[in-house]
PyMOL Python script that loads the backbone (N, CA, C, O; Angstrom):
from pymol import cmd

cmd.read_pdbstr("""\
ATOM      1  N   MET A   1      -5.094  -5.799   4.909  1.00  0.00           N
ATOM      2  CA  MET A   1      -5.476  -6.458   3.684  1.00  0.00           C
ATOM      3  C   MET A   1      -6.940  -6.167   3.342  1.00  0.00           C
ATOM      4  O   MET A   1      -7.331  -6.152   2.174  1.00  0.00           O
ATOM      5  N   GLU A   2      -7.731  -5.939   4.378  1.00  0.00           N
ATOM      6  CA  GLU A   2      -9.146  -5.648   4.123  1.00  0.00           C
ATOM      7  C   GLU A   2      -9.332  -4.355   3.336  1.00  0.00           C
ATOM      8  O   GLU A   2     -10.221  -4.276   2.488  1.00  0.00           O
ATOM      9  N   CYS A   3      -8.508  -3.338   3.602  1.00  0.00           N
ATOM     10  CA  CYS A   3      -8.683  -2.086   2.863  1.00  0.00           C
ATOM     11  C   CYS A   3      -8.335  -2.279   1.388  1.00  0.00           C
ATOM     12  O   CYS A   3      -8.914  -1.613   0.530  1.00  0.00           O
ATOM     13  N   VAL A   4      -7.410  -3.168   1.081  1.00  0.00           N
ATOM     14  CA  VAL A   4      -7.069  -3.461  -0.317  1.00  0.00           C
ATOM     15  C   VAL A   4      -8.223  -4.208  -0.979  1.00  0.00           C
ATOM     16  O   VAL A   4      -8.611  -3.878  -2.099  1.00  0.00           O
ATOM     17  N   ARG A   5      -8.766  -5.198  -0.306  1.00  0.00           N
ATOM     18  CA  ARG A   5      -9.910  -5.925  -0.866  1.00  0.00           C
ATOM     19  C   ARG A   5     -11.088  -4.981  -1.108  1.00  0.00           C
ATOM     20  O   ARG A   5     -11.762  -5.070  -2.134  1.00  0.00           O
ATOM     21  N   LYS A   6     -11.328  -4.080  -0.160  1.00  0.00           N
ATOM     22  CA  LYS A   6     -12.418  -3.114  -0.299  1.00  0.00           C
ATOM     23  C   LYS A   6     -12.171  -2.199  -1.496  1.00  0.00           C
ATOM     24  O   LYS A   6     -13.101  -1.881  -2.237  1.00  0.00           O
ATOM     25  N   TYR A   7     -10.919  -1.774  -1.688  1.00  0.00           N
ATOM     26  CA  TYR A   7     -10.564  -0.930  -2.828  1.00  0.00           C
ATOM     27  C   TYR A   7     -10.916  -1.640  -4.145  1.00  0.00           C
ATOM     28  O   TYR A   7     -11.506  -1.032  -5.038  1.00  0.00           O
ATOM     29  N   PHE A   8     -10.558  -2.908  -4.263  1.00  0.00           N
ATOM     30  CA  PHE A   8     -10.863  -3.648  -5.489  1.00  0.00           C
ATOM     31  C   PHE A   8     -12.363  -3.894  -5.643  1.00  0.00           C
ATOM     32  O   PHE A   8     -12.876  -3.875  -6.762  1.00  0.00           O
ATOM     33  N   ASP A   9     -13.064  -4.122  -4.552  1.00  0.00           N
ATOM     34  CA  ASP A   9     -14.509  -4.356  -4.604  1.00  0.00           C
ATOM     35  C   ASP A   9     -15.304  -3.100  -4.925  1.00  0.00           C
ATOM     36  O   ASP A   9     -16.318  -3.169  -5.620  1.00  0.00           O
ATOM     37  N   GLU A  10     -14.852  -1.942  -4.422  1.00  0.00           N
ATOM     38  CA  GLU A  10     -15.651  -0.724  -4.530  1.00  0.00           C
ATOM     39  C   GLU A  10     -15.114   0.317  -5.513  1.00  0.00           C
ATOM     40  O   GLU A  10     -15.901   1.049  -6.113  1.00  0.00           O
ATOM     41  N   GLU A  11     -13.808   0.401  -5.689  1.00  0.00           N
ATOM     42  CA  GLU A  11     -13.244   1.456  -6.529  1.00  0.00           C
ATOM     43  C   GLU A  11     -12.595   0.945  -7.813  1.00  0.00           C
ATOM     44  O   GLU A  11     -12.773   1.539  -8.876  1.00  0.00           O
ATOM     45  N   ALA A  12     -11.868  -0.120  -7.722  1.00  0.00           N
ATOM     46  CA  ALA A  12     -11.150  -0.657  -8.882  1.00  0.00           C
ATOM     47  C   ALA A  12     -11.910  -1.848  -9.449  1.00  0.00           C
ATOM     48  O   ALA A  12     -11.338  -2.919  -9.655  1.00  0.00           O
ATOM     49  N   THR A  13     -13.189  -1.656  -9.697  1.00  0.00           N
ATOM     50  CA  THR A  13     -14.058  -2.768 -10.077  1.00  0.00           C
ATOM     51  C   THR A  13     -13.727  -3.361 -11.446  1.00  0.00           C
ATOM     52  O   THR A  13     -14.129  -4.489 -11.731  1.00  0.00           O
ATOM     53  N   ALA A  14     -13.013  -2.640 -12.289  1.00  0.00           N
ATOM     54  CA  ALA A  14     -12.624  -3.168 -13.597  1.00  0.00           C
ATOM     55  C   ALA A  14     -11.364  -4.034 -13.499  1.00  0.00           C
ATOM     56  O   ALA A  14     -10.988  -4.693 -14.468  1.00  0.00           O
ATOM     57  N   ARG A  15     -10.725  -4.033 -12.354  1.00  0.00           N
ATOM     58  CA  ARG A  15      -9.513  -4.825 -12.139  1.00  0.00           C
ATOM     59  C   ARG A  15      -9.855  -6.104 -11.396  1.00  0.00           C
ATOM     60  O   ARG A  15     -10.880  -6.196 -10.721  1.00  0.00           O
ATOM     61  N   ILE A  16      -8.976  -7.091 -11.532  1.00  0.00           N
ATOM     62  CA  ILE A  16      -9.168  -8.366 -10.848  1.00  0.00           C
ATOM     63  C   ILE A  16      -7.998  -8.587  -9.897  1.00  0.00           C
ATOM     64  O   ILE A  16      -6.838  -8.552 -10.306  1.00  0.00           O
ATOM     65  N   LEU A  17      -8.307  -8.810  -8.647  1.00  0.00           N
ATOM     66  CA  LEU A  17      -7.293  -9.126  -7.643  1.00  0.00           C
ATOM     67  C   LEU A  17      -7.127 -10.642  -7.609  1.00  0.00           C
ATOM     68  O   LEU A  17      -8.004 -11.363  -7.133  1.00  0.00           O
ATOM     69  N   ASN A  18      -5.976 -11.119  -8.125  1.00  0.00           N
ATOM     70  CA  ASN A  18      -5.732 -12.556  -8.192  1.00  0.00           C
ATOM     71  C   ASN A  18      -5.103 -13.106  -6.926  1.00  0.00           C
ATOM     72  O   ASN A  18      -5.373 -14.245  -6.546  1.00  0.00           O
ATOM     73  N   ASP A  19      -4.278 -12.322  -6.274  1.00  0.00           N
ATOM     74  CA  ASP A  19      -3.557 -12.802  -5.105  1.00  0.00           C
ATOM     75  C   ASP A  19      -3.197 -11.595  -4.244  1.00  0.00           C
ATOM     76  O   ASP A  19      -3.027 -10.490  -4.760  1.00  0.00           O
ATOM     77  N   LEU A  20      -3.081 -11.803  -2.956  1.00  0.00           N
ATOM     78  CA  LEU A  20      -2.763 -10.722  -2.035  1.00  0.00           C
ATOM     79  C   LEU A  20      -1.931 -11.288  -0.901  1.00  0.00           C
ATOM     80  O   LEU A  20      -2.335 -12.248  -0.245  1.00  0.00           O
ATOM     81  N   TRP A  21      -0.761 -10.689  -0.667  1.00  0.00           N
ATOM     82  CA  TRP A  21       0.079 -11.137   0.432  1.00  0.00           C
ATOM     83  C   TRP A  21       0.930  -9.981   0.931  1.00  0.00           C
ATOM     84  O   TRP A  21       1.082  -8.960   0.259  1.00  0.00           O
ATOM     85  N   PHE A  22       1.478 -10.162   2.115  1.00  0.00           N
ATOM     86  CA  PHE A  22       2.373  -9.186   2.721  1.00  0.00           C
ATOM     87  C   PHE A  22       3.668  -9.895   3.066  1.00  0.00           C
ATOM     88  O   PHE A  22       3.666 -10.886   3.795  1.00  0.00           O
ATOM     89  N   ASP A  23       4.769  -9.387   2.542  1.00  0.00           N
ATOM     90  CA  ASP A  23       6.094  -9.926   2.809  1.00  0.00           C
ATOM     91  C   ASP A  23       6.904  -8.812   3.474  1.00  0.00           C
ATOM     92  O   ASP A  23       7.451  -7.944   2.793  1.00  0.00           O
ATOM     93  N   GLU A  24       6.977  -8.839   4.793  1.00  0.00           N
ATOM     94  CA  GLU A  24       7.614  -7.748   5.547  1.00  0.00           C
ATOM     95  C   GLU A  24       9.059  -7.527   5.136  1.00  0.00           C
ATOM     96  O   GLU A  24       9.496  -6.383   5.006  1.00  0.00           O
ATOM     97  N   GLU A  25       9.795  -8.589   4.933  1.00  0.00           N
ATOM     98  CA  GLU A  25      11.202  -8.455   4.563  1.00  0.00           C
ATOM     99  C   GLU A  25      11.364  -7.792   3.187  1.00  0.00           C
ATOM    100  O   GLU A  25      12.220  -6.924   3.009  1.00  0.00           O
ATOM    101  N   ALA A  26      10.549  -8.200   2.232  1.00  0.00           N
ATOM    102  CA  ALA A  26      10.631  -7.631   0.886  1.00  0.00           C
ATOM    103  C   ALA A  26      10.179  -6.174   0.846  1.00  0.00           C
ATOM    104  O   ALA A  26      10.553  -5.443  -0.071  1.00  0.00           O
ATOM    105  N   CYS A  27       9.392  -5.742   1.808  1.00  0.00           N
ATOM    106  CA  CYS A  27       8.864  -4.379   1.822  1.00  0.00           C
ATOM    107  C   CYS A  27       9.825  -3.354   2.425  1.00  0.00           C
ATOM    108  O   CYS A  27       9.576  -2.154   2.313  1.00  0.00           O
ATOM    109  N   ALA A  28      10.895  -3.782   3.049  1.00  0.00           N
ATOM    110  CA  ALA A  28      11.798  -2.860   3.743  1.00  0.00           C
ATOM    111  C   ALA A  28      12.357  -1.787   2.813  1.00  0.00           C
ATOM    112  O   ALA A  28      12.390  -0.615   3.188  1.00  0.00           O
ATOM    113  N   GLU A  29      12.792  -2.154   1.624  1.00  0.00           N
ATOM    114  CA  GLU A  29      13.358  -1.182   0.685  1.00  0.00           C
ATOM    115  C   GLU A  29      12.298  -0.204   0.188  1.00  0.00           C
ATOM    116  O   GLU A  29      12.544   1.000   0.108  1.00  0.00           O
ATOM    117  N   THR A  30      11.124  -0.722  -0.144  1.00  0.00           N
ATOM    118  CA  THR A  30      10.036   0.145  -0.591  1.00  0.00           C
ATOM    119  C   THR A  30       9.635   1.113   0.503  1.00  0.00           C
ATOM    120  O   THR A  30       9.397   2.291   0.235  1.00  0.00           O
ATOM    121  N   ARG A  31       9.557   0.629   1.737  1.00  0.00           N
ATOM    122  CA  ARG A  31       9.186   1.472   2.874  1.00  0.00           C
ATOM    123  C   ARG A  31      10.198   2.604   3.064  1.00  0.00           C
ATOM    124  O   ARG A  31       9.810   3.753   3.272  1.00  0.00           O
ATOM    125  N   ALA A  32      11.486   2.285   2.992  1.00  0.00           N
ATOM    126  CA  ALA A  32      12.533   3.296   3.166  1.00  0.00           C
ATOM    127  C   ALA A  32      12.442   4.360   2.076  1.00  0.00           C
ATOM    128  O   ALA A  32      12.562   5.551   2.364  1.00  0.00           O
ATOM    129  N   SER A  33      12.233   3.947   0.837  1.00  0.00           N
ATOM    130  CA  SER A  33      12.110   4.889  -0.271  1.00  0.00           C
ATOM    131  C   SER A  33      10.890   5.785  -0.105  1.00  0.00           C
ATOM    132  O   SER A  33      10.966   6.992  -0.337  1.00  0.00           O
ATOM    133  N   TYR A  34       9.774   5.200   0.295  1.00  0.00           N
ATOM    134  CA  TYR A  34       8.540   5.949   0.518  1.00  0.00           C
ATOM    135  C   TYR A  34       8.740   7.020   1.583  1.00  0.00           C
ATOM    136  O   TYR A  34       8.309   8.160   1.411  1.00  0.00           O
ATOM    137  N   MET A  35       9.391   6.655   2.679  1.00  0.00           N
ATOM    138  CA  MET A  35       9.593   7.589   3.784  1.00  0.00           C
ATOM    139  C   MET A  35      10.611   8.667   3.438  1.00  0.00           C
ATOM    140  O   MET A  35      10.505   9.789   3.933  1.00  0.00           O
ATOM    141  N   GLU A  36      11.588   8.356   2.605  1.00  0.00           N
ATOM    142  CA  GLU A  36      12.647   9.314   2.285  1.00  0.00           C
ATOM    143  C   GLU A  36      12.272  10.268   1.154  1.00  0.00           C
ATOM    144  O   GLU A  36      12.512  11.471   1.256  1.00  0.00           O
ATOM    145  N   SER A  37      11.686   9.744   0.079  1.00  0.00           N
ATOM    146  CA  SER A  37      11.454  10.603  -1.070  1.00  0.00           C
ATOM    147  C   SER A  37      10.055  10.493  -1.663  1.00  0.00           C
ATOM    148  O   SER A  37       9.760  11.168  -2.649  1.00  0.00           O
ATOM    149  N   GLY A  38       9.199   9.677  -1.102  1.00  0.00           N
ATOM    150  CA  GLY A  38       7.834   9.560  -1.588  1.00  0.00           C
ATOM    151  C   GLY A  38       6.885  10.375  -0.737  1.00  0.00           C
ATOM    152  O   GLY A  38       7.301  11.299  -0.038  1.00  0.00           O
ATOM    153  N   LYS A  39       5.616  10.032  -0.797  1.00  0.00           N
ATOM    154  CA  LYS A  39       4.606  10.757  -0.017  1.00  0.00           C
ATOM    155  C   LYS A  39       4.899  10.731   1.479  1.00  0.00           C
ATOM    156  O   LYS A  39       4.512  11.649   2.202  1.00  0.00           O
ATOM    157  N   GLY A  40       5.576   9.694   1.947  1.00  0.00           N
ATOM    158  CA  GLY A  40       5.905   9.605   3.359  1.00  0.00           C
ATOM    159  C   GLY A  40       6.785  10.743   3.831  1.00  0.00           C
ATOM    160  O   GLY A  40       6.857  11.029   5.026  1.00  0.00           O
ATOM    161  N   ASN A  41       7.452  11.390   2.894  1.00  0.00           N
ATOM    162  CA  ASN A  41       8.309  12.524   3.214  1.00  0.00           C
ATOM    163  C   ASN A  41       7.504  13.799   3.440  1.00  0.00           C
ATOM    164  O   ASN A  41       8.015  14.749   4.033  1.00  0.00           O
ATOM    165  N   THR A  42       6.252  13.836   2.976  1.00  0.00           N
ATOM    166  CA  THR A  42       5.473  15.070   3.058  1.00  0.00           C
ATOM    167  C   THR A  42       4.145  14.957   3.796  1.00  0.00           C
ATOM    168  O   THR A  42       3.557  15.979   4.149  1.00  0.00           O
ATOM    169  N   ASN A  43       3.656  13.740   4.037  1.00  0.00           N
ATOM    170  CA  ASN A  43       2.315  13.637   4.610  1.00  0.00           C
ATOM    171  C   ASN A  43       2.282  13.435   6.118  1.00  0.00           C
ATOM    172  O   ASN A  43       1.205  13.303   6.700  1.00  0.00           O
ATOM    173  N   GLY A  44       3.443  13.408   6.756  1.00  0.00           N
ATOM    174  CA  GLY A  44       3.496  13.333   8.204  1.00  0.00           C
ATOM    175  C   GLY A  44       3.265  11.961   8.797  1.00  0.00           C
ATOM    176  O   GLY A  44       3.113  11.847  10.013  1.00  0.00           O
ATOM    177  N   VAL A  45       3.234  10.916   7.991  1.00  0.00           N
ATOM    178  CA  VAL A  45       3.013   9.570   8.513  1.00  0.00           C
ATOM    179  C   VAL A  45       4.265   9.088   9.246  1.00  0.00           C
ATOM    180  O   VAL A  45       5.388   9.403   8.851  1.00  0.00           O
ATOM    181  N   SER A  46       4.061   8.336  10.296  1.00  0.00           N
ATOM    182  CA  SER A  46       5.169   7.743  11.034  1.00  0.00           C
ATOM    183  C   SER A  46       5.604   6.459  10.340  1.00  0.00           C
ATOM    184  O   SER A  46       4.759   5.727   9.824  1.00  0.00           O
ATOM    185  N   ALA A  47       6.888   6.173  10.316  1.00  0.00           N
ATOM    186  CA  ALA A  47       7.409   4.963   9.661  1.00  0.00           C
ATOM    187  C   ALA A  47       6.777   3.694  10.225  1.00  0.00           C
ATOM    188  O   ALA A  47       6.649   2.703   9.506  1.00  0.00           O
ATOM    189  N   LYS A  48       6.386   3.703  11.474  1.00  0.00           N
ATOM    190  CA  LYS A  48       5.797   2.496  12.076  1.00  0.00           C
ATOM    191  C   LYS A  48       4.337   2.304  11.672  1.00  0.00           C
ATOM    192  O   LYS A  48       3.750   1.268  11.982  1.00  0.00           O
ATOM    193  N   ASN A  49       3.733   3.293  10.978  1.00  0.00           N
ATOM    194  CA  ASN A  49       2.326   3.203  10.599  1.00  0.00           C
ATOM    195  C   ASN A  49       2.108   3.254   9.087  1.00  0.00           C
ATOM    196  O   ASN A  49       1.020   3.602   8.629  1.00  0.00           O
ATOM    197  N   GLU A  50       3.134   2.911   8.313  1.00  0.00           N
ATOM    198  CA  GLU A  50       2.948   2.914   6.871  1.00  0.00           C
ATOM    199  C   GLU A  50       2.948   1.509   6.246  1.00  0.00           C
ATOM    200  O   GLU A  50       2.850   1.415   5.022  1.00  0.00           O
ATOM    201  N   THR A  51       3.013   0.819   6.729  1.00  0.00           N
ATOM    202  CA  THR A  51       3.191  -0.338   5.922  1.00  0.00           C
ATOM    203  C   THR A  51       2.577   0.166   4.519  1.00  0.00           C
ATOM    204  O   THR A  51       2.557  -0.589   3.547  1.00  0.00           O
ATOM    205  N   PHE A  52      -3.806  -2.018 -12.604  1.00  0.00           N
ATOM    206  CA  PHE A  52      -4.202  -1.301 -13.860  1.00  0.00           C
ATOM    207  C   PHE A  52      -4.336  -2.188 -15.145  1.00  0.00           C
ATOM    208  O   PHE A  52      -4.454  -3.406 -15.008  1.00  0.00           O
ATOM    209  N   GLU A  53      -4.324  -1.716 -16.172  1.00  0.00           N
ATOM    210  CA  GLU A  53      -4.571  -2.616 -17.315  1.00  0.00           C
ATOM    211  C   GLU A  53      -3.408  -3.582 -17.478  1.00  0.00           C
ATOM    212  O   GLU A  53      -2.248  -3.173 -17.422  1.00  0.00           O
ATOM    213  N   GLY A  54      -3.699  -4.821 -17.674  1.00  0.00           N
ATOM    214  CA  GLY A  54      -2.656  -5.808 -17.838  1.00  0.00           C
ATOM    215  C   GLY A  54      -2.481  -6.649 -16.589  1.00  0.00           C
ATOM    216  O   GLY A  54      -3.282  -6.579 -15.657  1.00  0.00           O
ATOM    217  N   TYR A  55      -1.431  -7.437 -16.584  1.00  0.00           N
ATOM    218  CA  TYR A  55      -1.125  -8.314 -15.455  1.00  0.00           C
ATOM    219  C   TYR A  55       0.148  -7.813 -14.795  1.00  0.00           C
ATOM    220  O   TYR A  55       1.190  -7.742 -15.447  1.00  0.00           O
ATOM    221  N   TYR A  56       0.088  -7.467 -13.521  1.00  0.00           N
ATOM    222  CA  TYR A  56       1.223  -6.928 -12.794  1.00  0.00           C
ATOM    223  C   TYR A  56       1.475  -7.780 -11.551  1.00  0.00           C
ATOM    224  O   TYR A  56       0.924  -7.493 -10.488  1.00  0.00           O
ATOM    225  N   PRO A  57       2.292  -8.813 -11.668  1.00  0.00           N
ATOM    226  CA  PRO A  57       2.509  -9.704 -10.536  1.00  0.00           C
ATOM    227  C   PRO A  57       3.290  -9.069  -9.389  1.00  0.00           C
ATOM    228  O   PRO A  57       3.286  -9.605  -8.280  1.00  0.00           O
ATOM    229  N   ASN A  58       3.949  -7.959  -9.622  1.00  0.00           N
ATOM    230  CA  ASN A  58       4.731  -7.306  -8.568  1.00  0.00           C
ATOM    231  C   ASN A  58       4.176  -5.941  -8.190  1.00  0.00           C
ATOM    232  O   ASN A  58       4.922  -5.073  -7.737  1.00  0.00           O
ATOM    233  N   TRP A  59       2.874  -5.742  -8.372  1.00  0.00           N
ATOM    234  CA  TRP A  59       2.228  -4.482  -8.035  1.00  0.00           C
ATOM    235  C   TRP A  59       2.304  -4.272  -6.529  1.00  0.00           C
ATOM    236  O   TRP A  59       2.074  -5.204  -5.759  1.00  0.00           O
ATOM    237  N   HIS A  60       2.625  -3.058  -6.107  1.00  0.00           N
ATOM    238  CA  HIS A  60       2.735  -2.738  -4.682  1.00  0.00           C
ATOM    239  C   HIS A  60       1.687  -1.698  -4.319  1.00  0.00           C
ATOM    240  O   HIS A  60       1.350  -0.831  -5.125  1.00  0.00           O
ATOM    241  N   MET A  61       1.188  -1.792  -3.126  1.00  0.00           N
ATOM    242  CA  MET A  61       0.295  -0.780  -2.589  1.00  0.00           C
ATOM    243  C   MET A  61       0.887  -0.322  -1.261  1.00  0.00           C
ATOM    244  O   MET A  61       1.242  -1.142  -0.414  1.00  0.00           O
ATOM    245  N   ILE A  62       0.989   0.989  -1.087  1.00  0.00           N
ATOM    246  CA  ILE A  62       1.498   1.565   0.150  1.00  0.00           C
ATOM    247  C   ILE A  62       0.307   1.804   1.063  1.00  0.00           C
ATOM    248  O   ILE A  62      -0.603   2.559   0.720  1.00  0.00           O
ATOM    249  N   LEU A  63       0.313   1.165   2.224  1.00  0.00           N
ATOM    250  CA  LEU A  63      -0.753   1.322   3.207  1.00  0.00           C
ATOM    251  C   LEU A  63      -0.211   2.082   4.404  1.00  0.00           C
ATOM    252  O   LEU A  63       0.874   1.783   4.902  1.00  0.00           O
ATOM    253  N   ILE A  64      -0.974   3.068   4.864  1.00  0.00           N
ATOM    254  CA  ILE A  64      -0.577   3.839   6.037  1.00  0.00           C
ATOM    255  C   ILE A  64      -1.762   3.933   6.996  1.00  0.00           C
ATOM    256  O   ILE A  64      -2.900   3.625   6.640  1.00  0.00           O
ATOM    257  N   ARG A  65      -1.466   4.362   8.213  1.00  0.00           N
ATOM    258  CA  ARG A  65      -2.506   4.626   9.206  1.00  0.00           C
ATOM    259  C   ARG A  65      -2.010   5.742  10.111  1.00  0.00           C
ATOM    260  O   ARG A  65      -0.809   6.003  10.178  1.00  0.00           O
ATOM    261  N   ASP A  66      -2.910   6.390  10.794  1.00  0.00           N
ATOM    262  CA  ASP A  66      -2.556   7.541  11.632  1.00  0.00           C
ATOM    263  C   ASP A  66      -1.976   7.142  12.980  1.00  0.00           C
ATOM    264  O   ASP A  66      -1.273   7.933  13.610  1.00  0.00           O
ATOM    265  N   SER A  67      -2.261   5.931  13.427  1.00  0.00           N
ATOM    266  CA  SER A  67      -1.757   5.464  14.714  1.00  0.00           C
ATOM    267  C   SER A  67      -1.720   3.945  14.699  1.00  0.00           C
ATOM    268  O   SER A  67      -2.194   3.316  13.753  1.00  0.00           O
ATOM    269  N   ALA A  68      -1.163   3.363  15.739  1.00  0.00           N
ATOM    270  CA  ALA A  68      -1.033   1.906  15.814  1.00  0.00           C
ATOM    271  C   ALA A  68      -2.374   1.188  15.745  1.00  0.00           C
ATOM    272  O   ALA A  68      -2.437   0.044  15.297  1.00  0.00           O
ATOM    273  N   ASP A  69      -3.442   1.838  16.180  1.00  0.00           N
ATOM    274  CA  ASP A  69      -4.758   1.203  16.118  1.00  0.00           C
ATOM    275  C   ASP A  69      -5.685   1.881  15.109  1.00  0.00           C
ATOM    276  O   ASP A  69      -6.888   1.620  15.099  1.00  0.00           O
ATOM    277  N   GLY A  70      -5.129   2.746  14.263  1.00  0.00           N
ATOM    278  CA  GLY A  70      -5.915   3.439  13.252  1.00  0.00           C
ATOM    279  C   GLY A  70      -6.274   2.549  12.071  1.00  0.00           C
ATOM    280  O   GLY A  70      -5.695   1.479  11.882  1.00  0.00           O
ATOM    281  N   ALA A  71      -7.224   3.000  11.291  1.00  0.00           N
ATOM    282  CA  ALA A  71      -7.648   2.267  10.099  1.00  0.00           C
ATOM    283  C   ALA A  71      -6.614   2.430   8.987  1.00  0.00           C
ATOM    284  O   ALA A  71      -6.091   3.525   8.778  1.00  0.00           O
ATOM    285  N   TRP A  72      -6.320   1.346   8.277  1.00  0.00           N
ATOM    286  CA  TRP A  72      -5.394   1.386   7.154  1.00  0.00           C
ATOM    287  C   TRP A  72      -6.052   2.053   5.965  1.00  0.00           C
ATOM    288  O   TRP A  72      -7.259   1.922   5.760  1.00  0.00           O
ATOM    289  N   ARG A  73      -5.249   2.778   5.168  1.00  0.00           N
ATOM    290  CA  ARG A  73      -5.728   3.369   3.918  1.00  0.00           C
ATOM    291  C   ARG A  73      -4.600   3.307   2.890  1.00  0.00           C
ATOM    292  O   ARG A  73      -3.421   3.302   3.244  1.00  0.00           O
ATOM    293  N   ILE A  74      -4.972   3.261   1.641  1.00  0.00           N
ATOM    294  CA  ILE A  74      -4.006   3.209   0.550  1.00  0.00           C
ATOM    295  C   ILE A  74      -3.496   4.617   0.282  1.00  0.00           C
ATOM    296  O   ILE A  74      -4.285   5.534   0.055  1.00  0.00           O
ATOM    297  N   ASP A  75      -2.175   4.789   0.307  1.00  0.00           N
ATOM    298  CA  ASP A  75      -1.569   6.099   0.085  1.00  0.00           C
ATOM    299  C   ASP A  75      -0.790   6.152  -1.220  1.00  0.00           C
ATOM    300  O   ASP A  75      -0.377   7.230  -1.647  1.00  0.00           O
ATOM    301  N   GLY A  76      -0.587   5.032  -1.843  1.00  0.00           N
ATOM    302  CA  GLY A  76       0.138   4.998  -3.111  1.00  0.00           C
ATOM    303  C   GLY A  76       0.172   3.581  -3.651  1.00  0.00           C
ATOM    304  O   GLY A  76      -0.066   2.614  -2.927  1.00  0.00           O
ATOM    305  N   GLN A  77       0.470   3.480  -4.932  1.00  0.00           N
ATOM    306  CA  GLN A  77       0.591   2.167  -5.538  1.00  0.00           C
ATOM    307  C   GLN A  77       1.419   2.242  -6.802  1.00  0.00           C
ATOM    308  O   GLN A  77       1.552   3.310  -7.400  1.00  0.00           O
ATOM    309  N   GLY A  78       1.970   1.130  -7.208  1.00  0.00           N
ATOM    310  CA  GLY A  78       2.789   1.058  -8.411  1.00  0.00           C
ATOM    311  C   GLY A  78       3.632  -0.190  -8.391  1.00  0.00           C
ATOM    312  O   GLY A  78       3.393  -1.109  -7.607  1.00  0.00           O
ATOM    313  N   TYR A  79       4.615  -0.215  -9.253  1.00  0.00           N
ATOM    314  CA  TYR A  79       5.505  -1.384  -9.311  1.00  0.00           C
ATOM    315  C   TYR A  79       6.927  -0.976  -9.492  1.00  0.00           C
ATOM    316  O   TYR A  79       7.811  -1.830  -9.561  1.00  0.00           O
TER     317      TYR A  79
END
""", "prot")
cmd.dss("prot")
cmd.show_as("cartoon", "prot")
cmd.util.cbc("prot")
cmd.orient("prot")
């Protein structure tokens, strides 16, 4: 969650982060799609390490890391 907060503080400064949460159960479908046909299919990330204008209450950010203890980074986003 810290990498998302940092993204909004340093890069997406024109946007407002109203709420931030992680729902593991709700993310299962997005994770499978990412690994099968999204960037996860081409960037070599392991499935165990992946976890704009207007109001988007269902905006998703794809977070990945290189290893179990690696730093998280944003690899994609959308809704």
